[in-house]
GUDRENZA-588391 format. One record per residue (C-alpha): residue in one letter; y, x, z. Coordinates in steps of 0.02 Angstrom, whole numbers, plus 32768, in hexadecimal, padded with zeros to 4 digits. Each point is the difference from the previous one (the first is absolute). Example, Ala and Ser with C-alpha at 12.3 -4.5 7.8 and 13.67 -1.06 7.14 Angstrom:
A7F1F82678186S80AC80457FDF
This chain:
XD1B62C9D0F0AX804D800080AFX7F978004809CX7FDC7F538043X80697FE18099X7FAF7FC6809CX80517F5D8032X7FF87FED80BCX7F967F728041X80597F688042X7FBE802180ADX803780B68006X80BA7FD37FF2X805F7FCA809BX802A7F478008X80BB80227FE9X7FE280597F59X7F7A7F8A7FC6X805E7F5C8006X80B37FD17FEBX80397F4E8017X806B7FB27F7BX80877F7F8024X7F897F797FC4X7F8380338085X7F83804B7F84X7FC380B1801EX800B808F7F84X7F83808E8009X804480AC7FD6X7FAF80A67FD5X805B80A38025X804680597F67X7FA4809C7FC4X805C80A4800AX801A80627F60X7F9180977FEAX805580A87FEFX7FA580967FB8X803080B08031X801180877F7CX7F5D804F803DX7FA37F5A7FEDX80447FE67F51X7FCF80B07FCCX7F517FE9804AX7FE67F5B7FA5X803E80467F5AX7F8B80958010X7F6D7F8F802DX80277F927F6AX800280987F8EX7F598034804AX7FBA7F537FDDX8037800C7F4BX7FB780AE7FE7X7F597FCF804FX7FE77F817F75X7FA57F838070X80257F4F7FD1X805F7F9C8083X803180938071X80B97FEC7FE1X7FFA7F44801BX7FA1801A80A2X8083807C803AX808C7F857FD9X7FA77F75805EX7FDC80718095X80B58038800CX80447F537FDBX807580337F73X801C7FCA7F4DX7FE880707F6AX80B97FEF7FD5X802E804F80A8X7F88808F7FDEX804B801C7F53X80B280028048X7FC880818081X7FB580687F74X80A17FFB7F9DX80668030809CX7F8880908021X800C803B7F4CX80BE7FF47FF7X8033804680A9X7F64804B804BX7FC57FDB80B0X80B57FE9803AX800E7F6A7F8CX7F7E7FA28065X80698005809FX804A7F5A8035X80B67FEC7FD6X80857FA78065X801D7F537FB6X80AA7FCD7FC0X808B80537FA2X801580BA8007X80A280378051X808380327F81X8041808C806FX7FA9807F806DX8031801180B6X807080977FDBX80567FA57F6FX801B7F66806DX804E806C8088X807080547F7EX803E7F577FC1X80227FC880B2X8065809E8024X80637FED7F5EX80307F4E802FX8032803880AEX8068808C7FB3X805C7F847F8FX802A7F918095X804380948063X8067803D7F6BX804C7F527FEDX802F800080BAX804C80AD7FECX806B7FC77F6BX803E7F6B8065X802880708096X805E807D7F92X80657F727FB1X802C7FBD80ADX803880AD8039X806D80147F64X804B7F548020X8027802D80B4X805680A07FC7X806D7F9E7F84X802A7F818088X8036808B8075X806C804E7F76X80537F5A7FD4X80237FD380B4X803480B0802DX7F848011808DX7FBF80AD8022X7F4580147FE8X7F9F80398097X7FC480B37FF7X7F4780107FDEX7F89808F8013X7FAE80487F63X7F567FCF8049X80087F487FCC
């Protein structure tokens, strides 16, 4: 059972947060939204060990008292236990939400460089075709090609 949240008294909120006027002129009282609790891996491990201690002590109601004191449900405790059993203490660490990236940073950089290489090769093919076309045009028109150094 979660810990009961303390709802702030009407008088403790500033007037701007307490009342909002609607277009009809009626006021609407609001209560600030509770923030979500986040447990660290150390807290999760501590709670799981305490829960195991409560079960081994054999005293009736110890586990329920622990759950009430910590403000968690038994289903959350059982999921922590399964994470601990499957992956050890590292499994209790918080994970970044959302999809996992398909590529690592090195793989992403490699793909980027391969794309860049393809673009440069395409530009090189076009440049070589233009140079060959210029040579043919010079041959057909009988214009002497300018001398070039071997550097370029």
